[in-house]
C-alpha positions as CSV (number, residue, x, y, z in Angstrom):
1,M,0.0,0.0,0.0
2,S,1.4,3.4,-0.9
3,S,1.8,6.2,1.6
4,S,-1.0,8.2,0.0
5,E,-3.4,5.2,0.3
6,Q,-2.4,4.7,3.9
7,G,-3.1,8.4,4.6
8,Q,-6.6,8.0,3.0
9,G,-7.3,4.9,5.0
10,Q,-6.4,6.8,8.2
11,S,-8.6,9.7,7.5
12,A,-11.7,7.6,6.9
13,K,-14.2,7.0,9.8
14,L,-11.9,8.1,12.5
15,I,-12.7,7.0,16.1
16,D,-11.8,9.8,18.4
17,L,-10.8,8.4,21.8
18,S,-9.1,11.4,23.4
19,S,-5.7,11.4,21.6
20,L,-6.5,8.0,20.0
21,K,-7.4,8.1,16.3
22,V,-7.5,4.9,14.3
23,S,-9.7,3.9,11.4
24,K,-12.4,1.2,11.6
25,E,-11.0,-0.3,8.4
26,L,-7.6,-0.7,10.0
27,L,-9.0,-2.5,13.0
28,S,-11.3,-4.7,11.1
29,S,-8.6,-5.8,8.7
30,C,-7.4,-8.3,11.3
31,I,-9.3,-11.6,10.7
32,H,-8.0,-13.1,14.0
33,C,-6.5,-16.1,12.2
34,G,-3.7,-16.5,14.8
35,L,-0.9,-16.9,12.3
36,C,0.9,-14.0,14.0
37,L,1.1,-15.8,17.3
38,P,4.3,-17.8,16.6
39,A,6.0,-14.6,15.5
40,C,5.1,-12.6,18.7
41,P,7.8,-12.9,21.4
42,T,5.5,-11.6,24.2
43,Y,2.9,-14.2,23.4
44,L,5.5,-17.0,23.3
45,V,6.9,-16.1,26.7
46,S,3.5,-15.4,28.4
47,G,1.1,-17.8,26.6
48,L,-1.6,-15.2,27.0
49,E,-4.0,-14.1,24.2
50,S,-4.0,-10.6,25.6
51,Q,-0.3,-10.5,25.0
52,S,-0.7,-11.3,21.3
53,P,-1.1,-8.9,18.4
54,R,-4.8,-9.9,17.8
55,G,-5.5,-9.6,21.5
56,R,-4.1,-6.1,21.5
57,I,-6.0,-5.2,18.4
58,L,-9.2,-6.4,20.1
59,A,-8.3,-4.3,23.1
60,V,-8.0,-1.2,21.0
61,A,-11.3,-1.9,19.1
62,K,-13.1,-2.5,22.4
63,S,-11.7,0.7,23.9
64,A,-12.8,2.7,20.9
65,E,-16.3,1.3,21.2
66,E,-16.4,2.1,24.9
67,G,-14.8,5.5,24.6
68,S,-12.1,4.9,27.1
69,L,-8.9,3.0,27.4
70,S,-9.0,0.8,30.5
71,D,-6.0,0.2,32.7
72,R,-5.9,-3.4,31.7
73,A,-6.0,-2.6,28.0
74,A,-3.2,0.0,28.5
75,Q,-1.1,-2.6,30.3
76,H,-1.4,-5.1,27.5
77,L,-0.6,-2.5,24.9
78,S,2.4,-1.2,26.9
79,S,3.8,-4.7,27.0
80,C,4.1,-4.8,23.2
81,L,7.7,-4.8,22.0
82,G,6.8,-3.1,18.7
83,C,9.0,-5.6,16.9
84,L,6.5,-5.9,14.0
85,G,7.2,-9.6,13.6
86,C,3.4,-10.0,13.5
87,Q,3.2,-7.6,10.6
88,T,5.6,-9.7,8.6
89,A,3.7,-12.9,9.4
90,C,0.2,-11.5,8.8
91,P,-1.4,-13.0,5.6
92,S,-4.0,-10.2,5.6
93,G,-1.5,-7.4,5.5
94,V,-2.7,-5.7,8.7
95,H,-0.7,-2.5,9.4
96,Y,-0.2,-3.3,13.1
97,E,2.4,-0.5,13.3
98,E,-0.2,2.1,12.5
99,I,-2.5,0.7,15.2
100,L,0.3,0.7,17.8
101,D,1.4,4.2,16.8
102,S,-2.2,5.5,17.3
103,V,-2.3,4.4,20.9
104,R,1.3,5.4,21.9
105,P,0.3,9.1,22.7
106,Q,-2.6,7.7,24.8
107,L,-0.2,5.5,26.7
108,A,2.3,8.3,27.2
109,A,-0.5,10.5,28.8
110,R,-0.9,7.9,31.5
111,R,2.7,8.2,32.8
112,T,3.4,9.8,36.2
113,P,4.4,13.5,35.9
114,L,7.9,12.7,37.1
115,L,8.5,9.9,34.6
116,A,7.0,11.9,31.8
117,T,9.2,14.8,32.6
118,L,12.3,12.6,32.8
119,M,11.6,10.9,29.5
120,R,10.8,14.1,27.6
121,F,13.9,15.8,29.0
122,S,16.0,12.9,27.7
123,F,14.4,12.9,24.3
124,A,14.4,16.7,23.9
125,K,17.6,17.8,25.6
126,V,20.0,14.8,26.1
127,L,19.8,12.7,22.9
128,P,19.8,15.6,20.5
129,N,22.8,17.1,22.3
130,Y,25.7,15.1,21.0
131,W,28.2,16.7,23.4
132,L,26.1,16.1,26.5
133,L,25.6,12.5,25.4
134,R,29.3,12.1,24.7
135,L,30.0,13.5,28.2
136,L,27.7,10.8,29.7
137,G,29.7,8.2,27.6
138,Y,32.9,9.5,29.2
139,L,31.4,9.3,32.7
140,L,30.3,5.7,32.0
141,H,33.8,4.8,30.8
142,F,35.4,6.1,34.0
143,V,32.8,4.4,36.2
144,Q,33.8,1.2,34.6
145,I,37.6,1.6,34.7
146,L,37.4,2.7,38.3
147,G,35.4,-0.4,39.2
148,L,32.3,1.5,40.4
149,T,29.7,-0.6,38.6
150,K,28.2,-1.8,41.8
151,L,27.4,1.8,42.8
152,P,24.0,2.0,41.1
153,Y,22.7,-0.7,43.3
154,L,23.7,1.3,46.4
155,L,22.1,4.5,44.9
156,R,18.7,2.8,44.7
157,A,18.3,3.3,48.5
158,I,18.4,7.1,48.0
159,F,15.2,7.2,46.0
160,P,11.9,7.1,48.0
161,D,9.3,4.5,47.1
162,S,6.7,7.3,46.4
163,F,8.4,7.8,43.0
164,K,7.4,4.3,41.9
165,V,7.8,3.8,38.2
166,A,10.3,6.7,37.8
167,V,12.5,5.2,40.5
168,K,12.4,1.9,38.6
169,V,13.5,3.5,35.3
170,I,16.3,5.4,37.1
171,A,17.5,2.2,38.7
172,K,17.5,0.4,35.4
173,L,19.4,3.2,33.8
174,C,21.9,2.7,36.6
175,D,22.0,-1.0,35.7
176,F,23.0,0.1,32.3
177,V,26.4,0.9,33.7
178,T,26.8,-2.7,34.8
179,F,25.5,-4.4,31.7
180,T,27.2,-2.4,29.0
181,P,30.4,-3.6,27.4
182,S,33.7,-1.9,28.2
183,M,33.3,1.6,26.9
184,R,35.7,3.0,24.4
185,L,36.2,6.8,24.4
186,P,34.5,8.1,21.3
187,R,36.8,9.3,18.5
188,S,36.0,12.0,16.0
189,L,34.0,10.6,13.1
190,A,34.6,13.7,11.1
191,K,38.4,13.3,11.4
192,E,38.2,9.7,10.4
193,I,36.1,10.6,7.3
194,E,38.7,13.2,6.4
195,R,41.5,10.7,6.9
196,T,39.9,8.1,4.7
197,R,39.1,10.7,2.0
198,K,42.7,11.7,1.7
199,K,43.8,8.1,1.7
200,S,41.3,6.8,-0.9
201,R,41.1,10.0,-3.1
202,S,37.3,9.6,-2.9
203,E,36.3,13.0,-4.3
204,K,35.6,11.4,-7.7
205,M,33.4,8.7,-6.1
206,P,29.6,9.1,-5.6
207,P,28.7,11.1,-2.5
208,L,27.4,9.3,0.6
209,Q,26.0,11.2,3.6
210,F,26.8,9.5,6.9
211,F,24.1,9.5,9.6
212,R,26.0,8.7,12.8
213,G,23.1,8.5,15.2
214,C,23.2,9.6,18.9
215,V,23.5,6.5,21.0
216,M,25.2,4.7,18.1
217,D,28.1,7.1,17.8
218,V,28.7,7.4,21.5
219,F,28.3,3.9,22.8
220,Y,29.3,2.1,19.6
221,N,31.5,4.7,18.0
222,H,33.9,2.0,16.9
223,V,31.2,0.6,14.7
224,N,30.7,3.9,12.9
225,L,34.5,4.1,12.4
226,D,34.6,0.6,10.9
227,A,31.7,1.5,8.6
228,V,33.5,4.6,7.4
229,R,36.7,2.6,6.7
230,V,34.7,-0.1,4.8
231,L,32.7,2.4,2.7
232,A,35.5,4.8,2.0
233,S,36.8,2.6,-0.9
234,S,33.6,3.1,-2.9
235,H,32.1,6.4,-1.8
236,N,33.0,10.0,-1.0
237,L,31.8,10.1,2.6
238,Q,30.4,13.3,4.1
239,L,29.1,14.2,7.5
240,P,26.4,16.9,7.5
241,K,25.1,18.6,10.5
242,Q,22.4,16.4,12.1
243,T,20.5,15.5,15.2
244,C,18.7,12.6,16.9
245,C,16.4,10.7,14.5
246,G,13.5,10.9,17.0
247,A,12.8,7.1,17.1
248,L,12.9,6.8,20.9
249,A,10.6,9.8,21.3
250,H,8.1,8.6,18.7
251,H,8.0,5.0,20.1
252,A,7.4,6.5,23.6
253,G,4.4,8.5,22.3
254,D,6.1,11.9,22.4
255,S,5.6,12.3,18.7
256,D,5.7,16.2,18.9
257,L,9.4,15.9,19.8
258,A,9.9,13.3,17.0
259,V,8.4,15.7,14.5
260,K,10.7,18.6,15.5
261,L,13.8,16.3,15.2
262,A,12.5,15.0,11.8
263,I,12.2,18.6,10.5
264,A,15.6,19.5,11.7
265,N,17.2,16.5,9.9
266,I,15.3,17.1,6.7
267,E,16.5,20.7,6.6
268,S,20.1,19.7,7.5
269,F,20.3,17.2,4.6
270,Q,18.2,19.0,2.0
271,N,21.3,20.7,0.4
272,T,23.4,17.5,0.2
273,D,23.6,15.0,-2.6
274,G,23.6,11.2,-2.7
275,E,22.3,8.5,-0.4
276,I,22.2,8.7,3.4
277,V,23.8,5.7,5.1
278,V,22.8,4.6,8.6
279,T,24.5,2.0,10.8
280,S,21.6,1.8,13.4
281,A,18.6,-0.1,12.2
282,G,16.3,1.8,14.5
283,C,17.5,5.1,13.2
284,G,17.2,3.9,9.6
285,A,13.6,2.8,10.1
286,M,12.7,6.1,11.7
287,L,14.4,8.2,9.0
288,K,12.6,6.1,6.3
289,S,9.2,6.8,7.9
290,Y,9.5,10.6,8.1
291,E,6.9,11.2,5.4
292,H,4.4,9.0,7.2
293,L,5.3,10.7,10.5
294,L,4.6,14.2,9.1
295,Q,1.5,13.1,7.3
296,G,0.0,11.9,10.6
297,W,0.9,15.1,12.5
298,Q,-1.9,17.6,12.6
299,E,0.2,20.7,12.6
300,T,2.0,19.7,9.3
301,A,-1.1,18.3,7.6
302,L,-1.5,21.3,5.3
303,N,2.2,21.7,4.6
304,E,2.6,19.8,1.4
305,D,6.1,21.2,0.7
306,L,7.4,19.8,4.0
307,I,5.8,16.4,3.4
308,E,7.3,16.3,-0.1
309,R,10.7,17.1,1.3
310,A,10.2,14.3,3.9
311,R,9.4,11.9,1.1
312,L,12.6,12.8,-0.8
313,F,14.6,12.6,2.3
314,A,13.2,9.2,3.2
315,G,13.9,7.9,-0.3
316,R,17.6,8.6,0.1
317,V,18.1,6.6,3.4
318,R,19.9,3.3,3.2
319,D,21.1,0.9,5.9
320,F,24.8,0.2,5.9
321,S,24.1,-3.4,4.6
322,E,22.2,-2.0,1.6
323,V,25.1,0.2,0.6
324,Y,27.9,-2.2,1.3
325,A,26.2,-5.2,-0.3
326,A,25.7,-3.2,-3.5
327,S,29.5,-2.5,-3.7
328,L,30.5,-6.2,-3.4
329,K,31.8,-7.9,-6.5
330,D,32.2,-11.6,-7.1
331,S,35.8,-11.0,-8.3
332,D,36.6,-9.6,-4.8
333,A,36.0,-13.1,-3.4
334,D,38.4,-14.9,-5.6
335,E,41.2,-14.8,-3.1
336,F,40.6,-17.2,-0.3
337,I,41.9,-16.1,3.1
338,S,43.2,-19.1,5.1
339,G,43.2,-19.4,8.9
340,G,40.9,-20.2,11.8
341,R,37.3,-19.4,11.0
342,K,34.8,-18.3,13.7
343,K,31.3,-19.7,13.6
344,V,29.0,-16.7,13.0
345,A,25.3,-16.5,13.5
346,Y,23.1,-13.6,12.4
347,H,20.4,-12.0,14.6
348,A,18.1,-9.9,12.4
349,A,17.3,-6.6,14.1
350,C,13.5,-6.1,14.1
351,H,13.8,-2.6,12.7
352,L,15.9,-3.8,9.8
353,A,14.0,-7.0,8.9
354,H,10.4,-6.2,9.8
355,A,10.3,-2.4,9.7
356,Q,12.6,-1.8,6.7
357,G,12.2,-5.2,5.0
358,V,16.0,-5.4,4.6
359,R,16.9,-9.1,4.7
360,S,18.9,-10.2,1.7
361,Q,21.7,-7.7,2.0
362,P,23.0,-8.6,5.5
363,E,22.9,-12.3,4.4
364,A,24.8,-11.4,1.2
365,I,27.5,-9.7,3.2
366,L,27.9,-12.7,5.6
367,D,27.9,-15.1,2.6
368,Y,30.6,-13.1,1.0
369,L,32.7,-13.2,4.2
370,S,32.2,-16.9,4.3
371,K,33.2,-17.3,0.7
372,V,36.5,-15.6,1.2
373,G,37.2,-17.8,4.2
374,L,36.9,-15.3,7.0
375,I,33.9,-16.8,8.8
376,E,31.8,-20.0,8.9
377,R,28.0,-19.4,8.8
378,V,25.8,-21.1,11.3
379,E,22.0,-20.7,11.4
380,L,20.3,-19.1,14.3
381,E,16.9,-20.5,15.0
382,N,14.2,-17.8,15.1
383,S,16.7,-15.3,13.9
384,E,14.0,-12.7,13.2
385,H,12.5,-12.9,16.7
386,C,13.1,-9.9,18.9
387,C,15.8,-10.0,21.5
388,G,13.8,-7.9,23.9
389,S,15.6,-4.6,23.7
390,A,13.1,-2.6,21.7
391,G,14.4,0.9,22.4
392,I,13.8,1.6,26.1
393,Y,11.4,-1.4,26.5
394,N,14.0,-3.2,28.6
395,L,14.0,-0.3,31.1
396,I,10.2,-0.1,31.3
397,N,9.2,-3.8,31.0
398,T,12.3,-5.4,32.4
399,E,10.9,-8.8,33.3
400,T,9.3,-9.5,30.0
401,S,12.4,-8.1,28.2
402,L,14.6,-10.6,30.0
403,A,12.2,-13.5,29.3
404,V,12.3,-12.7,25.6
405,L,16.1,-12.4,25.8
406,D,16.3,-15.9,27.5
407,A,14.5,-17.4,24.5
408,K,17.0,-15.7,22.1
409,M,20.0,-16.9,24.2
410,D,18.7,-20.4,24.2
411,C,18.8,-20.3,20.4
412,L,22.2,-18.8,20.4
413,E,23.6,-21.4,22.7
414,K,22.0,-24.2,20.6
415,C,23.6,-23.1,17.3
416,G,27.1,-23.1,18.8
417,A,28.2,-19.7,17.4
418,D,31.4,-18.0,18.4
419,V,30.1,-14.7,17.1
420,V,26.6,-13.3,16.8
421,V,26.2,-10.4,14.3
422,T,23.4,-7.8,14.3
423,A,22.7,-4.3,13.1
424,N,21.3,-2.2,15.9
425,P,22.8,-0.7,19.1
426,G,19.8,-1.8,21.2
427,C,20.3,-5.4,20.0
428,L,24.1,-5.2,20.7
429,L,23.5,-4.0,24.2
430,Q,20.8,-6.6,24.9
431,L,22.8,-9.5,23.4
432,E,25.9,-8.5,25.3
433,A,23.9,-8.4,28.5
434,G,22.6,-12.0,27.8
435,V,26.1,-13.3,27.0
436,K,27.4,-11.8,30.2
437,A,24.6,-13.2,32.3
438,R,25.1,-16.7,30.9
439,R,28.9,-16.4,30.8
440,Q,28.9,-17.6,27.2
441,N,32.1,-17.3,25.2
442,V,30.4,-15.5,22.4
443,K,31.4,-12.2,20.9
444,V,28.6,-9.8,19.9
445,M,29.4,-7.8,16.7
446,H,27.8,-5.3,14.4
447,L,27.6,-6.1,10.7
448,A,30.0,-3.2,9.9
449,E,32.6,-4.8,12.3
450,A,32.2,-8.1,10.5
451,A,32.6,-6.4,7.1
452,A,35.8,-4.7,8.4
453,L,37.4,-8.0,9.0
454,K,38.4,-8.4,5.4
455,N,40.1,-5.0,5.4
456,S,42.0,-5.8,8.6
457,N,43.1,-9.3,7.5
458,P,46.6,-9.3,6.1
459,G,45.7,-12.2,3.8
């Protein structure tokens, strides 16, 4: 279905439930066949119909009929990972993401004032401020090297119980210090791009705008550096002014903040040429959906020029795997690299496989690395099932997140991989936490790191 058709579908027979607006046609498109159930991680770990996609759709439909969203319905909807595995599995083509997006502002309105303020401050002031986020990265690094990772557990006693959910989120953010991998101090991506440009003489190559992301470039700065080195041989890389993509704000229901960030990025990139490459699957999915985001926002509904610019922007966005896979040539794989090969499994990030529909390109890259003798592919069962990270889901719904992670780690242990590759910072964090908790001898790696193996191998 085209974006214009989706927009027409949304505008027809709207049910107004406070901030909830969803079309009857969209809700009735679900035939409740149940084929989505095996693809829903929360249903698989709970066994509850209310924790399934069709159960949640029924909850929205019932709430729309009754004119109010009950606490129970809100609880079931809040427990959704938003992984969109159900949307991929659905034979009727139900746009579950649109249904979920329609209730997210309603769910956001039910937060406690302290939690709402904390989250909006993070989305509006911290994530878009690269230098502040980088400072937090430095603090995390020093907390780790000074061996103070147990401090967060002691800090919990400071917060009074009256803060309830907000205290839980703050405590889980403190846990982040303990579960994250050893931080590396972020290096300048701009300097690395300039260095590779001089080395590769890339001015005559096609331009490629690099979207570094906020969390991605601070906590996984080395991934962006590897991506730059890999892509420098085929593109003239550039780093325009940019800000947070707005994905976390949008998924949390603070879509007004997401719209502001989207407009800022559209304006920053409008005078640049070429494709926009992203190493974070979550960022890529958000950037590609800017047109849809602005179409659904009431204050931009009449601004056709802005929506058209959003469409052009979204059409330029490519995941790292899409760009790198297109540059591979069969002749490059003629020389076989000998040596010990690691068994590598691929975990498909939800926002790459389900939201963007990018599947063949990551597989092509790993097959290429296998062909040249760098790795040995092993299949990961349920590779497209969510790992339980889902943005800040693991902070809000920790127990369910860990249960979903356990299922993923069972599959990883079963396949016997030495390395698990994925394409999203949230997945990297979640899988690293799972490996650490189970004390598995498995390295978690981004696809760009895997692609950089060939460049770093002397063979």
